[in-house]
Structures are given as C-alpha cells and as structure tokens.
LUMROGU-518150 format. One record per residue: y, z, x of N, C-alpha, C in turn; residue in one letter. Coordinates in steps of 0.02 Angstrom, whole numbers, padded with zeros to 5 digits, always signed. Layout:
REM residues N
YZXYZXYZXA ...
END
This chain:
REM residues 326
+00666+03073+00369+00654+03001+00358+00662+02985+00284M +00702+02935+00267+00713+02921+00196+00651+02894+00163P +00643+02910+00098+00586+02887+00059+00610+02831+00013R +00569+02779+00008+00587+02722-00034+00536+02714-00090Y +00560+02689-00146+00516+02673-00202+00479+02609-00186D +00414+02614-00177+00375+02556-00157+00380+02500-00209A +00376+02518-00273+00380+02467-00326+00448+02431-00324D +00501+02470-00311+00567+02440-00308+00572+02391-00250A +00542+02409-00193+00544+02364-00135+00505+02300-00149L +00448+02306-00182+00407+02248-00199+00446+02202-00246V +00479+02232-00295+00517+02192-00343+00577+02158-00311R +00609+02193-00266+00666+02163-00231+00643+02103-00189E +00585+02111-00156+00558+02055-00117+00540+01996-00163A +00514+02013-00222+00497+01960-00269+00560+01926-00296E +00611+01964-00309+00674+01936-00332+00702+01886-00281W +00700+01905-00218+00727+01862-00166+00684+01799-00156R +00619+01806-00167+00575+01748-00163+00591+01699-00219K +00603+01725-00279+00621+01683-00336+00689+01649-00325C +00735+01685-00295+00801+01657-00282+00798+01600-00231A +00748+01603-00187+00742+01552-00135+00698+01494-00156A +00658+01502-00209+00609+01451-00228+00607+01444-00304D +00642+01394-00329+00647+01385-00402+00579+01368-00433I +00537+01331-00397+00471+01312-00424+00427+01374-00429V +00428+01417-00379+00389+01479-00383+00412+01522-00442Y +00477+01530-00450+00504+01569-00506+00482+01539-00573W +00486+01474-00579+00469+01441-00641+00396+01452-00659T +00352+01444-00612+00280+01449-00626+00256+01520-00636N +00296+01569-00617+00274+01639-00622+00312+01680-00674N +00372+01656-00694+00413+01699-00738+00447+01663-00796Y +00439+01598-00801+00474+01562-00854+00426+01544-00910V +00442+01568-00970+00403+01552-01030+00439+01499-01071Y +00400+01453-01098+00427+01400-01140+00382+01395-01202V +00406+01358-01252+00366+01346-01312+00331+01279-01304V +00265+01280-01309+00224+01220-01306+00182+01217-01369A +00202+01177-01417+00168+01174-01481+00096+01152-01474L +00083+01107-01426+00014+01083-01418-00031+01135-01385D -00001+01190-01362-00041+01244-01333-00036+01308-01374Q -00010+01302-01434-00010+01359-01480+00052+01402-01479G +00105+01383-01443+00166+01423-01443+00190+01440-01374G +00206+01504-01363+00235+01526-01300+00184+01525-01243R +00202+01492-01189+00158+01488-01130+00201+01493-01067V +00170+01515-01014+00203+01516-00949+00207+01444-00924L +00266+01423-00905+00275+01355-00881+00233+01342-00819M +00199+01285-00818+00153+01268-00764+00168+01198-00740D +00192+01191-00679+00209+01125-00652+00154+01097-00607T +00097+01131-00604+00046+01111-00556+00019+01040-00568S +00019+01018-00631-00004+00951-00647+00053+00906-00671D +00114+00926-00658+00173+00886-00677+00220+00879-00617R +00202+00836-00570+00243+00830-00509+00315+00809-00522P +00327+00773-00577+00395+00753-00592+00439+00812-00609Y +00409+00866-00638+00448+00926-00652+00464+00963-00587Q +00417+00963-00541+00430+00992-00475+00487+00955-00441V +00485+00888-00445+00538+00848-00416+00605+00863-00449E +00605+00869-00516+00667+00883-00551+00696+00951-00534G +00654+01002-00534+00678+01069-00517+00705+01071-00445L +00669+01038-00400+00689+01038-00330+00756+01002-00321T +00764+00946-00355+00828+00909-00350+00885+00950-00379M +00874+00981-00436+00927+01019-00468+00945+01082-00429L +00898+01107-00390+00912+01166-00349+00944+01149-00282A +00948+01085-00267+00974+01062-00202+01047+01042-00210D +01093+01080-00182+01165+01063-00190+01184+00995-00161P +01143+00969-00116+01160+00904-00086+01145+00845-00133S +01106+00858-00185+01092+00806-00235+01149+00806-00285Q +01199+00765-00272+01260+00768-00311+01257+00729-00376R +01221+00673-00376+01218+00630-00436+01146+00608-00447R +01120+00621-00506+01051+00603-00524+01053+00568-00592I +01017+00513-00598+01011+00478-00662+00937+00470-00678I +00917+00490-00738+00847+00490-00757+00836+00447-00818T +00792+00398-00812+00768+00358-00868+00700+00387-00886L +00693+00410-00947+00633+00449-00964+00601+00426-01029K +00538+00443-01035+00502+00436-01098+00517+00496-01142S +00499+00490-01204+00512+00544-01252+00461+00601-01242R +00485+00662-01252+00442+00721-01252+00402+00730-01187Q +00437+00727-01131+00404+00739-01067+00425+00805-01036V +00467+00843-01071+00488+00908-01046+00544+00907-00996G +00580+00851-00992+00634+00845-00942+00695+00887-00961W +00712+00888-01026+00768+00930-01048+00753+01003-01036T +00691+01023-01049+00671+01092-01034+00677+01107-00960T +00657+01060-00918+00664+01068-00846+00737+01080-00826T +00782+01042-00856+00853+01050-00842+00879+01118-00865C +00856+01141-00924+00877+01206-00950+00853+01262-00904A +00792+01256-00879+00764+01307-00834+00804+01308-00769V +00820+01250-00743+00860+01247-00681+00929+01278-00691A +00958+01266-00750+01024+01295-00764+01020+01371-00764A +00968+01398-00795+00961+01471-00797+00951+01499-00726L +00911+01465-00686+00900+01488-00616+00966+01491-00578W +01009+01441-00587+01073+01441-00552+01117+01500-00572W +01120+01515-00637+01169+01565-00658+01145+01637-00647V +01080+01649-00645+01059+01718-00634+01049+01734-00560I +01039+01684-00519+01029+01697-00448+01089+01681-00405F +01142+01653-00436+01201+01633-00398+01264+01650-00437H +01314+01675-00403+01377+01692-00434+01422+01630-00440A +01468+01634-00488+01522+01584-00495+01496+01514-00510D +01443+01510-00549+01415+01445-00568+01434+01429-00641Q +01454+01368-00652+01471+01345-00720+01429+01283-00734Y +01378+01291-00776+01334+01235-00795+01352+01213-00865V +01367+01149-00872+01388+01122-00937+01339+01070-00960L +01310+01082-01020+01267+01033-01053+01309+00993-01102F +01300+00928-01103+01334+00885-01151+01281+00847-01191I +01285+00852-01257+01237+00818-01301+01274+00778-01354S +01237+00735-01387+01268+00693-01438+01289+00733-01499R +01244+00777-01523+01257+00813-01585+01260+00888-01571R +01290+00924-01617+01296+00996-01610+01228+01030-01610E +01182+01007-01653+01117+01039-01655+01078+01026-01590D +01088+00968-01558+01056+00955-01493+01084+01002-01440D +01149+01015-01443+01180+01061-01395+01152+01131-01403A +01144+01153-01466+01115+01219-01478+01043+01223-01454R +01005+01169-01463+00935+01168-01444+00927+01176-01369D +00969+01142-01330+00964+01147-01257+00979+01217-01234I +01032+01247-01261+01048+01315-01242+00993+01364-01263L +00962+01350-01320+00908+01393-01343+00850+01394-01293H +00837+01338-01260+00783+01336-01211+00798+01383-01153K +00860+01384-01129+00879+01429-01076+00878+01502-01100A +00902+01512-01160+00903+01580-01189+00832+01606-01197D +00787+01564-01220+00717+01584-01230+00685+01605-01164Y +00696+01565-01113+00668+01583-01047+00696+01649-01022A +00760+01660-01033+00791+01723-01011+00762+01783-01049Y +00756+01777-01115+00732+01833-01155+00661+01853-01139R +00620+01806-01116+00550+01821-01100+00538+01835-01026W +00591+01840-00987+00582+01864-00919+00560+01937-00921M +00523+01962-00871+00504+02033-00871+00565+02078-00869P +00558+02137-00896+00615+02183-00901+00645+02198-00832D +00602+02208-00782+00629+02225-00716+00674+02169-00688W +00656+02106-00705+00695+02049-00681+00762+02045-00717M +00762+02059-00782+00826+02059-00818+00870+02116-00795K +00840+02173-00776+00880+02229-00751+00909+02213-00682E +00871+02175-00642+00895+02157-00576+00948+02101-00579R +00942+02059-00630+00989+02004-00638+01058+02029-00659A +01110+01989-00651+01176+02010-00676+01173+02020-00752P +01211+02068-00775+01211+02084-00846+01237+02025-00887E +01205+02015-00943+01229+01963-00989+01285+01992-01031R +01342+01958-01031+01401+01986-01062+01417+01959-01131T +01386+01904-01150+01395+01881-01219+01336+01836-01238D +01330+01823-01303+01277+01781-01328+01303+01744-01389K +01311+01679-01383+01332+01638-01439+01286+01577-01441T +01297+01534-01490+01256+01473-01495+01280+01420-01446T +01335+01433-01410+01363+01382-01366+01367+01404-01293Q +01354+01467-01278+01360+01487-01208+01318+01548-01192R +01301+01555-01128+01270+01615-01099+01314+01634-01040M +01344+01694-01043+01389+01717-00991+01361+01779-00957T +01370+01783-00891+01342+01839-00853+01396+01873-00812F +01381+01935-00792+01430+01976-00757+01446+01951-00686A +01407+01905-00660+01421+01877-00594+01469+01817-00599N +01501+01810-00658+01549+01756-00670+01516+01687-00672D +01452+01686-00689+01417+01623-00700+01404+01614-00775S +01402+01552-00797+01390+01539-00868+01358+01471-00879L +01322+01467-00935+01296+01403-00960+01332+01390-01026I +01359+01330-01033+01392+01312-01094+01363+01246-01119R +01355+01240-01184+01327+01180-01213+01372+01154-01268S +01392+01091-01263+01439+01062-01311+01417+00992-01331E +01440+00969-01389+01428+00901-01409+01481+00856-01378Q +01464+00794-01366+01507+00749-01328+01572+00733-01365S +01573+00735-01431+01632+00716-01468+01692+00762-01454Q +01677+00823-01432+01731+00869-01417+01761+00859-01347S +01733+00808-01310+01757+00792-01243+01759+00854-01199D +01703+00891-01194+01704+00956-01161+01714+00954-01085P +01699+00897-01054+01703+00894-00980+01773+00883-00955A +01818+00858-00997+01884+00840-00973+01922+00903-00951R +01947+00901-00890+01985+00957-00864+01944+01016-00840G +01877+01010-00842+01834+01065-00822+01817+01061-00747Q +01799+01117-00719+01778+01120-00649+01706+01147-00645T +01662+01114-00682+01592+01135-00685+01558+01122-00618A +01512+01166-00600+01473+01156-00540+01416+01107-00552S +01392+01103-00615+01338+01057-00633+01348+01036-00705L +01351+00970-00716+01353+00943-00784+01289+00905-00797I +01256+00921-00852+01194+00888-00872+01207+00854-00939I +01205+00788-00939+01221+00748-00998+01156+00721-01028C +01139+00745-01087+01075+00729-01119+01082+00667-01163D +01032+00623-01162+01030+00561-01203+01096+00523-01198E +01114+00508-01136+01178+00476-01122+01185+00409-01158F +01132+00370-01163+01136+00304-01195+01149+00309-01269A +01137+00368-01299+01148+00376-01371+01215+00408-01388S +01254+00425-01339+01320+00454-01353+01363+00403-01391L +01405+00427-01435+01447+00383-01474+01495+00343-01430D +01523+00376-01379+01570+00342-01335+01552+00360-01262K +01499+00329-01236+01477+00347-01168+01529+00331-01115P +01568+00278-01124+01619+00261-01075+01671+00316-01069E +01693+00343-01126+01742+00397-01125+01711+00461-01096E +01647+00473-01113+01614+00532-01086+01610+00529-01010A +01591+00470-00983+01585+00462-00911+01653+00467-00877W +01705+00442-00910+01773+00447-00882+01793+00520-00874A +01770+00563-00918+01785+00634-00914+01740+00670-00864A +01677+00647-00858+01628+00680-00815+01638+00662-00741I +01652+00599-00727+01652+00573-00659+01697+00612-00610E +01757+00633-00630+01799+00670-00581+01768+00735-00558P +01722+00764-00597+01691+00827-00578+01652+00819-00513V +01616+00763-00507+01577+00752-00447+01621+00740-00386A +01680+00714-00397+01724+00700-00341+01758+00763-00313D +01755+00818-00350+01787+00880-00325+01734+00932-00308I +01671+00909-00298+01619+00955-00276+01567+00972-00326G +01576+00953-00389+01526+00967-00440+01469+00917-00436G +01418+00929-00477+01359+00887-00477+01346+00861-00548R +01313+00803-00553+01303+00772-00618+01230+00750-00625V +01199+00767-00681+01133+00742-00699+01141+00705-00765M +01125+00641-00766+01125+00601-00827+01053+00585-00844I +01033+00598-00905+00965+00583-00926+00966+00550-00994L +00918+00504-01004+00916+00468-01068+00853+00427-01074S +00834+00413-01136+00789+00359-01150+00832+00296-01153T +00800+00237-01149+00837+00175-01151+00858+00159-01223A +00913+00125-01229+00938+00101-01294+00958+00028-01288K +00911-00014-01266+00925-00084-01257+00961-00097-01191G +00978-00160-01180+01011-00179-01117+01084-00195-01129S +01122-00199-01075+01192-00217-01079+01239-00159-01092G +01213-00098-01096+01256-00040-01107+01271-00004-01042N +01313+00047-01045+01334+00082-00984+01276+00116-00949L +01230+00145-00987+01174+00179-00956+01132+00130-00915F +01116+00072-00943+01078+00023-00906+01116-00001-00844Q +01181-00011-00852+01222-00033-00795+01219+00019-00739T +01226+00083-00756+01224+00135-00705+01155+00141-00674M +01103+00133-00715+01034+00136-00690+01021+00080-00639W +01039+00019-00658+01027-00037-00613+01067-00030-00548Q +01128-00005-00554+01168+00006-00493+01135+00059-00449A +01106+00109-00479+01072+00162-00440+01010+00135-00405A +00971+00094-00440+00909+00068-00410+00921+00016-00357T +00980-00013-00356+00997-00063-00304+01045-00037-00252T +01059+00028-00255+01102+00059-00205+01176+00044-00212G +01197+00024-00272+01267+00006-00282+01309+00063-00310R +01278+00121-00323+01317+00181-00338+01283+00240-00304N +01308+00299-00314+01284+00357-00277+01232+00398-00315R +01207+00372-00370+01157+00408-00409+01087+00400-00378F +01048+00453-00383+00978+00449-00365+00938+00434-00429R +00902+00378-00433+00866+00361-00494+00798+00394-00498P +00781+00417-00558+00715+00448-00571+00688+00418-00635V +00629+00389-00633+00597+00362-00693+00537+00404-00711F +00531+00422-00775+00474+00461-00799+00438+00422-00854I +00379+00393-00840+00343+00353-00890+00307+00397-00941P +00280+00364-00992+00243+00401-01043+00184+00439-01014W +00154+00412-00962+00093+00440-00933+00105+00502-00890S +00168+00523-00884+00183+00582-00843+00155+00647-00873A +00144+00647-00938+00116+00706-00971+00040+00704-00964V +00008+00755-00935-00063+00753-00919-00108+00740-00980P -00089+00763-01039-00132+00754-01098-00132+00684-01126S -00087+00641-01101-00082+00573-01127-00127+00526-01086R -00176+00497-01119-00220+00449-01086-00211+00381-01118D -00252+00333-01098-00245+00265-01124-00257+00263-01199Q -00303+00304-01224-00316+00305-01296-00254+00329-01334A -00219+00378-01306-00157+00403-01337-00105+00347-01339W -00099+00311-01284-00050+00257-01280-00068+00201-01329F -00131+00183-01332-00153+00130-01377-00137+00148-01450D -00143+00211-01466-00126+00232-01534-00052+00223-01548Q -00010+00239-01499+00062+00228-01506+00077+00153-01515K +00042+00111-01479+00051+00039-01486+00035+00017-01557V -00017+00046-01586-00037+00028-01655+00012+00056-01707D +00041+00114-01693+00082+00148-01743+00155+00127-01743E +00181+00105-01686+00252+00092-01680+00267+00019-01670L +00326-00002-01693+00350-00068-01678+00357-00075-01602L +00346-00135-01575+00347-00142-01501+00411-00116-01469P +00469-00130-01498+00531-00109-01466+00540-00034-01470W +00514-00003-01525+00518+00070-01530+00471+00102-01479I +00410+00076-01474+00363+00103-01426+00390+00098-01355R +00421+00041-01337+00448+00032-01270+00507+00078-01257A +00546+00090-01308+00604+00134-01301+00582+00206-01292Q +00535+00228-01333+00514+00298-01332+00463+00313-01278E +00419+00265-01264+00363+00278-01217+00354+00218-01170Y +00403+00205-01126+00398+00147-01081+00347+00158-01025P +00321+00102-01001+00276+00104-00943+00314+00093-00878Q +00371+00058-00882+00412+00045-00823+00484+00034-00846D +00532+00038-00801+00603+00031-00820+00619-00036-00852P +00590-00091-00826+00605-00157-00854+00585-00160-00927D +00527-00135-00943+00504-00135-01012+00550-00092-01055E +00571-00035-01029+00613+00010-01067+00678-00024-01089A +00709-00060-01043+00773-00091-01059+00766-00158-01095F +00718-00199-01074+00712-00265-01104+00684-00263-01174V +00635-00220-01186+00603-00219-01252+00639-00175-01302M +00675-00123-01279+00708-00079-01327+00768-00115-01357S +00787-00094-01417+00840-00129-01452+00812-00189-01489G +00854-00236-01508+00833-00294-01547+00813-00350-01500A +00750-00353-01483+00726-00404-01436+00705-00467-01473M +00727-00525-01448+00711-00588-01479+00645-00616-01452V +00631-00605-01387+00573-00634-01355+00517-00582-01350F +00456-00606-01343+00397-00564-01336+00390-00544-01262D +00407-00483-01246+00407-00461-01177+00336-00463-01148Y +00286-00443-01188+00218-00444-01163+00196-00515-01146E +00216-00564-01188+00199-00633-01173+00232-00657-01109A +00294-00635-01098+00329-00654-01037+00294-00625-00976I +00270-00562-00981+00235-00531-00925+00170-00569-00910K +00134-00591-00962+00073-00629-00952+00088-00694-00916V +00142-00728-00938+00161-00791-00906+00181-00779-00834Q +00215-00723-00822+00235-00707-00754+00175-00700-00709E +00121-00669-00736+00061-00658-00696+00020-00723-00687R +00014-00762-00741-00033-00817-00742-00004-00885-00723E +00061-00894-00731+00090-00960-00721+00147-00960-00670H +00146-00911-00627+00202-00905-00581+00209-00965-00534V +00154-01000-00521+00158-01057-00475+00155-01124-00511T +00139-01125-00577+00130-01188-00611+00179-01200-00667T +00215-01150-00689+00258-01159-00746+00326-01189-00729G +00365-01205-00781+00434-01227-00772+00479-01170-00791R +00529-01155-00751+00579-01104-00768+00626-01135-00820W +00633-01101-00877+00677-01127-00930+00718-01070-00958V +00774-01087-00991+00812-01037-01027+00842-01071-01089R +00865-01029-01135+00897-01054-01194+00971-01063-01181L +00999-01120-01201+01071-01129-01196+01104-01096-01255S +01170-01097-01256+01206-01065-01311+01190-01094-01378D +01171-01159-01380+01153-01190-01444+01077-01191-01454D +01042-01148-01415+00970-01137-01422+00928-01197-01399Y +00958-01241-01360+00918-01292-01328+00886-01265-01265G +00835-01299-01240+00799-01275-01180+00828-01310-01119V +00847-01270-01069+00875-01297-01007+00824-01284-00951I +00805-01337-00916+00755-01332-00863+00788-01305-00800D +00760-01250-00772+00786-01220-00711+00734-01222-00655H +00687-01269-00659+00636-01272-00608+00668-01279-00539T +00651-01233-00495+00679-01234-00428+00750-01209-00423G +00779-01183-00479+00848-01160-00477+00854-01095-00438S +00913-01083-00413+00927-01022-00376+00985-00986-00408M +00985-00920-00403+01041-00879-00426+01054-00826-00374H +01114-00826-00347+01132-00780-00293+01085-00786-00234D +01061-00847-00221+01019-00858-00163+00946-00843-00174G +00925-00827-00236+00856-00809-00251+00831-00849-00310H +00766-00865-00311+00739-00900-00369+00748-00858-00432P +00764-00892-00488+00769-00856-00551+00700-00831-00571I +00696-00768-00590+00632-00736-00607+00623-00733-00682K +00560-00737-00706+00549-00731-00778+00564-00661-00801P +00593-00656-00861+00609-00591-00889+00676-00564-00866G +00710-00598-00818+00775-00574-00796+00830-00599-00843S +00889-00570-00837+00944-00592-00878+00996-00628-00834H +01016-00688-00855+01065-00726-00818+01112-00758-00868H +01177-00747-00859+01227-00774-00905+01214-00752-00976A +01188-00689-00983+01177-00658-01048+01124-00693-01090N +01081-00733-01059+01024-00761-01096+00961-00744-01058V +00906-00742-01094+00843-00724-01063+00812-00783-01029L +00792-00773-00967+00758-00826-00930+00683-00817-00940V +00650-00870-00959+00578-00865-00973+00539-00918-00937G +00480-00935-00962+00438-00985-00928+00403-01025-00982M +00397-01089-00970+00364-01133-01017+00305-01165-00984E +00248-01168-01019+00189-01200-00991+00201-01274-00980D +00170-01300-00929+00173-01372-00917+00122-01407-00961Q 
END
C-alpha cells in the first residue's frame, strides 16, 4: 500500500481550496501594508463587505465590465492587485494589465501584488508556478501568466489580448477617450475590464460611462464605495474632513453618494448642500428655476423634460436646475 506525506496532502487540499475561493485565500494568506495598523498585516475582509464584493466580481469570469466610483483610500486598488495575483498563480495563460496615469502609480500597483506574493508562505510559493522574472513593470510566471503595469501615455492596451484590464483613476487620465478606444476592443474578444476612479467633476467620459451604467445603457456593472466604507471612519472623522477641506475637494475625495461626487467635485458654482436642503424642505412649495445663458432666471414651474418633472440638482441643457423660495 503506498504511503503518502500527510502534510503534503493537507497542503494540496489547502491549495485547491484557495484556488476555488479567492476570499478565503485573501483572508488567510495575503499580507498587505496598513499604516494605521503599524505595517504588515494579514488582509481581513470580515468588516469590509465591499472588498468581498470586489474580489468576488473580479474572480467571476462572467463579470465582463465593472465600473467603480470610489472614495479615496478605501483599499480598492489593493483589492484589484490581490485579485490579479490570484488569477496568475492559480490559473494558466492569464494576462492582467494595469493602466495608470503616471509611471510611479503603475509601479505602486505592481508593488502591491509583488508584496502579497513575497509574503505568501514558502510552501505556497513552492506549489505555485515558478516566477520567471521580476521587474518594476511585470510579474511573469512559468504557467504563462503575467501581470503587467503601464502608464496610460504609452497606450499599453492597444493591440493587446489581455484577459483582464484594470484602469486606475480613469477620470484623471490625460486622454481617457483614447485610452478607452484602446481598451474597449479587449472586452469584445473575451477579455474583461475594470474601470475605477474618484470623480473629477461632471461632463467627462468617466461620468458619462457611470451614468450609462447606472441607467442600464451600457454593459458595465456600477459599484459605488462611499467614505464610510472604511470601518475606522465615523461621523467625527467625516466632520473633521469637512472642516479641513474645501467642499469640492471633500466631495471629490470622500463622497457620500454618487450625485455629490460628480456635482460638487470640480469647479462648482452652486452650493450643493443648499440645493439638497431645498430639495428636502421645499419640494412641494418652491418654484423650479434655472439660469439662462445670460444668467437670467427662467421659471420652470411644472415643466417637464423627457416626460418627467425637472428635478433640483439635475443638469439640463448644460445648466444647473435649482429651486427658488416663493
């Protein structure tokens, strides 16, 4: 009767469990740097359901297009880097491409994946495909899978057949339209696309794609991550940000909802908080008004747009629709 190494059998079972469950692997074997916790810690998604959702979506091949509007410093880029590493060590023939605005951002994203790999237990690295090179721009493995990270100016997606493209801070890219023109064909030939960004005002390509996703007019799955997604952030933390930052910066970096993120970020002329108060308090008594091109007030009381009453805070004909007290 053949004899088996019990430890080897246990490890093989564990390897297969990790290959089948990205969240289990992340919570048990992935180390990240958390400055607020003193440095290197085991990643823990138990109190961050949005990270569980992100890992699950990125591990699901049927999720072809995902667009994320996020607050600053919520760990979403780290989540994407961890998912990229899971794909390349547990699956052959995977090509994950990160696209960032700047070269240092591209290096930082790859460093997150590299850090997680280096701190995996030795037995797991021995069981994984051998790593065949190490540069500041790629991680390549013997199973013909790789992670590559490039800045957007080099147009890295054009002509590529990546299995997954993750575009970081899409709204801040110098030429997002050209970047999307290069990325979009990948999804049409079987690849997958994750676009993530904080808001950079309204009227840009990222906002257009987000709104289309939330209204079912494109094939992206929308995901919003507010400032409160991080467990350590409470109302006192948020109030301090309100005191420290200009309103449009606070809304851009730490939004409470998508409307606030897009309407308040950038150079806003109107007081969004005042508009929200009017929306709550005067919805049945106010007059709907907007500014004309010469800054006169046009009364829209009872007006309709596309068969629906004009709402306060919405944009119509490139001007802000608001409300005036009677």
